[in-house]
C-alpha positions in Angstrom: -41.3 -21.5 40.1 -41.7 -21.5 36.3 -40.1 -23.9 33.9 -38.4 -22.5 30.9 -38.4 -24.2 27.5 -34.8 -24.2 26.0 -34.7 -22.4 22.7 -34.2 -24.4 19.6 -30.6 -25.0 18.7 -29.3 -25.9 15.3 -29.7 -29.6 14.6 -31.9 -30.1 17.6 -35.6 -30.2 18.2 -37.1 -28.1 21.1 -37.1 -30.1 24.4 -40.9 -30.0 24.6 -41.3 -31.6 21.1 -39.0 -34.5 22.1 -41.0 -35.1 25.1 -44.3 -35.5 23.1 -43.2 -39.1 22.5 -43.3 -39.8 26.2 -46.8 -38.2 26.9 -49.2 -40.8 27.9 -52.3 -41.2 25.7 -55.7 -40.9 27.5 -57.9 -44.0 27.5 -60.4 -42.0 25.3 -57.9 -41.2 22.7 -56.8 -44.9 22.7 -60.4 -46.1 22.3 -61.1 -43.5 19.5 -58.0 -44.8 17.7 -58.9 -48.4 17.6 -59.9 -49.6 14.1 -62.5 -52.0 15.5 -64.5 -49.4 17.4 -67.0 -48.9 14.6 -67.6 -52.6 14.3 -68.2 -53.0 18.1 -70.9 -50.4 17.9 -72.5 -52.1 14.9 -72.3 -55.5 16.6 -74.1 -54.1 19.7 -76.8 -52.5 17.5 -77.4 -55.7 15.5 -77.5 -57.7 18.8 -80.0 -55.4 20.3 -82.1 -55.3 17.1 -82.6 -59.0 16.7 -83.0 -59.5 20.6 -86.1 -57.3 20.1 -87.5 -58.7 16.8 -86.5 -62.3 17.1 -88.0 -64.1 20.2 -85.6 -67.1 20.0 -82.4 -65.0 19.3 -81.4 -64.9 23.1 -81.7 -68.7 23.7 -78.4 -70.4 24.5 -78.8 -72.8 21.5 -79.5 -69.9 19.1 -76.5 -68.1 20.3 -74.4 -71.2 19.8 -75.7 -71.4 16.2 -74.7 -67.7 15.8 -71.3 -68.3 17.0 -70.9 -71.4 14.7 -72.0 -69.4 11.6 -69.6 -66.5 12.7 -66.7 -68.9 13.2 -66.9 -70.6 9.8 -66.6 -67.0 8.3 -64.2 -65.7 10.8 -61.6 -68.4 10.3 -61.1 -66.9 6.9 -61.9 -63.2 7.7 -59.0 -63.0 10.1 -56.2 -63.8 7.6 -57.9 -61.9 4.8 -57.9 -58.9 7.1 -54.2 -59.2 7.7 -53.7 -59.4 3.9 -55.9 -56.3 3.5 -53.9 -54.4 6.1 -50.9 -55.4 4.0 -52.6 -53.7 1.1 -53.7 -56.7 -1.0 -56.7 -58.8 -1.9 -57.3 -62.4 -2.5 -60.3 -63.2 -4.8 -59.4 -66.9 -4.8 -59.9 -67.4 -1.0 -63.4 -68.8 -1.3 -62.7 -71.6 -3.9 -59.4 -72.3 -2.2 -61.4 -73.6 0.8 -63.1 -76.1 -1.5 -59.8 -77.0 -3.3 -58.3 -77.9 0.2 -61.2 -80.2 1.0 -61.2 -81.8 -2.4 -57.5 -82.6 -2.1 -57.8 -84.2 1.2 -60.8 -86.3 0.2 -59.7 -87.4 -3.2 -56.0 -88.2 -2.2 -57.1 -90.2 0.9 -59.7 -92.1 -1.3 -57.6 -92.8 -4.3 -54.4 -93.7 -2.4 -56.5 -95.7 0.2 -54.3 -94.0 2.8 -55.1 -92.8 6.3 -57.1 -89.7 5.9 -54.4 -87.8 8.0 -52.1 -88.3 5.0 -54.6 -86.5 2.8 -55.0 -83.8 5.4 -51.2 -83.3 5.3 -51.0 -83.3 1.5 -53.8 -80.8 1.4 -52.0 -78.6 3.8 -48.8 -78.5 1.5 -50.9 -77.9 -1.7 -53.0 -75.2 -0.2 -49.9 -73.4 1.2 -48.2 -73.8 -2.2 -51.2 -72.1 -3.9 -50.9 -69.2 -1.4 -47.2 -68.9 -2.0 -48.0 -69.0 -5.7 -50.3 -66.0 -5.4 -47.8 -64.1 -3.4 -44.9 -65.0 -5.7 -46.8 -64.0 -8.8 -47.8 -60.7 -7.2 -44.3 -59.7 -6.2 -42.6 -61.0 -9.5 -45.1 -59.4 -12.0 -46.1 -56.3 -10.1 -49.6 -56.7 -11.4 -52.4 -55.8 -9.1 -53.6 -58.5 -6.6 -57.0 -58.2 -8.2 -55.7 -59.6 -11.5 -53.4 -62.2 -10.0 -56.0 -63.7 -7.7 -58.9 -63.4 -10.2 -56.8 -65.6 -12.5 -56.2 -68.1 -9.7 -59.9 -68.0 -8.8 -60.8 -69.0 -12.4 -58.1 -71.7 -12.5 -59.1 -73.2 -9.2 -62.8 -73.1 -10.1 -62.1 -75.0 -13.3 -59.7 -77.4 -11.6 -62.0 -78.3 -8.7 -64.7 -79.3 -11.2 -62.5 -80.8 -13.8 -60.4 -83.1 -11.4 -63.5 -84.1 -9.3 -65.3 -85.3 -12.4 -62.2 -87.0 -13.8 -61.4 -88.8 -10.6 -64.9 -89.4 -9.1 -67.0 -89.4 -12.2 -69.4 -86.9 -10.6 -69.3 -83.3 -9.2 -68.7 -84.6 -5.7 -66.3 -86.6 -3.9 -66.6 -90.2 -2.8 -67.3 -90.9 1.0 -64.3 -91.5 3.2 -66.2 -91.8 6.5 -65.1 -95.6 6.7 -61.4 -94.9 6.3 -58.8 -95.0 9.1 -58.2 -91.7 10.8 -61.6 -90.2 9.9 -62.9 -90.2 13.4 -59.8 -88.5 14.9 -59.7 -85.9 12.1 -63.4 -85.2 12.7 -62.6 -84.6 16.4 -60.0 -82.0 15.4 -61.9 -80.1 12.6 -65.7 -80.8 13.0 -66.4 -82.1 16.5 -68.9 -80.6 19.0 -68.2 -79.6 22.5 -71.2 -79.6 25.1 -71.0 -77.0 27.7 -73.9 -76.5 30.1 -76.2 -78.6 27.9 -75.5 -76.5 24.9 -73.6 -77.7 21.9 -70.7 -75.7 20.5 -68.7 -76.4 17.3 -65.0 -76.7 17.6 -64.6 -74.2 14.8 -65.3 -71.5 17.5 -62.1 -72.5 19.2 -60.1 -72.4 15.9 -61.6 -69.0 15.3 -60.6 -67.6 18.7 -57.1 -69.1 18.4 -56.6 -67.4 15.0 -57.8 -64.1 16.5 -55.4 -64.3 19.3 -52.4 -65.3 17.1 -53.1 -62.7 14.6 -53.5 -60.0 17.2 -50.2 -60.9 18.9 -48.6 -61.0 15.5 -49.9 -57.6 14.5 -49.2 -55.8 17.8 -46.3 -57.5 19.4 -43.9 -58.7 16.7 -41.7 -57.2 14.0 -43.7 -58.9 11.4 -46.8 -56.9 12.5 -44.9 -53.7 11.9 -43.9 -55.0 8.4 -47.6 -55.7 7.7 -48.6 -52.3 8.5 -45.6 -50.8 6.7 -46.1 -52.5 3.4 -49.9 -51.6 3.5 -49.2 -48.0 4.2 -46.5 -47.3 1.7 -44.5 -50.0 -0.1 -41.7 -47.7 -1.3 -41.1 -46.3 2.2 -41.2 -49.7 3.8 -38.7 -51.1 1.3 -36.5 -48.0 1.9 -36.2 -48.8 5.6 -35.3 -52.4 5.1 -38.7 -54.1 5.3 -38.8 -57.4 3.4 -41.7 -56.5 1.3 -41.8 -59.5 -0.9 -41.5 -62.1 1.9 -44.1 -60.2 3.9 -46.7 -60.3 1.1 -46.0 -64.0 0.2 -46.3 -64.8 3.9 -49.7 -63.1 4.1 -51.0 -65.1 1.1 -49.9 -68.3 2.8 -51.7 -67.1 5.8 -54.9 -66.9 3.9 -54.2 -70.3 2.5 -53.7 -71.7 6.0 -57.1 -70.3 6.9 -58.6 -71.9 3.8 -57.0 -75.3 4.8 -58.6 -75.2 8.3 -62.1 -74.2 6.7 -61.7 -76.9 4.0 -61.0 -79.6 6.5 -64.1 -78.6 8.5 -66.1 -78.7 5.4 -64.9 -82.2 4.5 -65.2 -83.8 7.9 -68.5 -82.1 8.7 -70.3 -83.5 5.6 -68.0 -86.4 4.5 -68.3 -85.4 0.9 -67.5 -82.2 -0.9 -69.3 -80.6 -3.8 -66.7 -79.2 -6.3 -68.7 -76.0 -7.0 -68.8 -74.8 -3.5 -67.1 -71.6 -2.2 -67.7 -69.4 -5.3 -68.7 -65.9 -4.0 -67.5 -66.5 -0.4 -64.3 -64.5 -1.0 -66.5 -61.3 -1.1 -68.0 -62.1 2.2 -64.6 -62.4 3.8 -63.6 -59.0 2.5 -66.9 -57.5 3.7 -66.4 -58.9 7.1 -62.9 -57.4 7.2 -64.2 -54.0 6.0 -67.0 -54.0 8.5 -64.3 -54.8 11.1 -62.4 -51.6 10.2 -59.9 -52.6 7.6 -59.2 -50.0 4.9 -59.5 -51.0 1.2 -56.2 -49.1 0.7 -54.4 -51.0 3.3 -52.3 -50.0 6.3 -55.1 -49.9 8.8 -57.3 -52.5 10.6 -57.1 -55.3 13.2 -57.8 -59.0 13.5 -60.3 -58.3 16.4 -62.3 -56.0 14.1 -62.5 -58.8 11.4 -63.7 -61.2 14.0 -66.4 -58.8 15.1 -67.4 -58.2 11.4 -67.7 -61.9 11.1 -69.9 -62.0 14.3 -72.1 -59.2 12.7 -72.5 -61.5 9.7 -73.4 -64.5 11.8 -75.9 -62.6 13.9 -77.6 -61.1 10.8 -77.7 -64.4 8.8 -79.1 -66.3 11.7 -81.2 -63.5 13.1 -83.2 -63.2 10.0 -84.1 -66.9 10.3 -85.0 -66.6 14.0 -87.2 -63.7 13.2 -88.9 -65.8 10.5 -88.3 -63.2 7.8 -87.7 -63.9 4.1 -84.1 -64.9 3.8 -84.0 -63.3 0.3 -83.5 -60.0 2.1 -80.2 -61.2 3.6 -78.0 -59.7 0.9 -79.8 -56.4 1.3 -79.0 -56.2 4.9 -75.3 -57.3 4.3 -74.9 -54.6 1.7 -76.5 -52.0 4.0 -74.2 -53.0 6.9 -71.2 -52.7 4.6 -72.0 -49.2 3.7 -73.0 -48.2 7.1 -69.8 -49.7 8.6 -67.6 -48.1 6.1 -69.2 -44.6 6.9 -68.9 -45.2 10.7 -65.3 -46.4 10.3 -64.5 -43.3 8.3 -66.0 -41.1 11.0 -64.1 -42.9 13.8 -60.9 -42.3 12.0 -61.5 -38.7 11.5 -62.4 -38.3 15.2 -59.3 -40.2 16.1 -57.1 -38.0 14.0 -58.9 -34.8 15.4 -58.1 -35.6 19.0 -54.5 -36.6 18.5 
């Protein structure tokens, strides 16, 4: 018995074309379509490479160190990836981490308040700076490169200027003897021992952000909005996507990540140097790109950004474990960026070819 396909009628698509939406995608097609596929391959290659050339790389304590280095970067790389999927950049992300730590420290010290008050004030200030970036972007229609470059320069100057004005030096005063410091350190900078190996709590913060960001992207309406504004702003606005609110929210997400990183910085070392953070914004972007995010927006994943951060952590610590000259680190980082970009482009073409 044969099945006939109804002829196309005016105003209607052929039945077989309508049914295409119901066809199940094969596991191979799903795998090839994942933006983080290239970063997974790269991470495996880096892991095998340093497992061979660095004798101590596979030790449990060494892997814990790698995860810690990856988490401090990944906490920022994940929200930066979401922002890039939304089609924008944030060049102020690196110094915003330092700003967050400085506000917490100086407010607590000057007001002789419980350090948790300073932490709360820092959260409000940091989110306000993120909202400012998003607001200026949506109101002026200037490129995010220009807006956030201006914020970067202002924050760099404010970090140094306010710290020297209030503390008299380029670093903050110690707040380790203040009320609430111990509990805040437990939340942002504590160490968890598992099987005799010490793991930093930032790893848990990192994993939590990856889970929340992935759920947001793949299971919520907001995720659809993020992909839409990154793919085509005009089309997104035409179908009712709140473009301005989405972009402001993404910048506030980056600010939230900066707040977490800033508190970890403060409660890990007690004092904060006002000049820290400059240049880190490029590393966050590199991690997101290695993880499969496109510079043009509309494509990427939080998991990919996390893997990109893991590659960074393995490379930075692997060079140390291999006892190589650390001066070559930036060379390896640049090479990884180029190779990952080419691999991601190849994966996308393969994915489009088998659809």
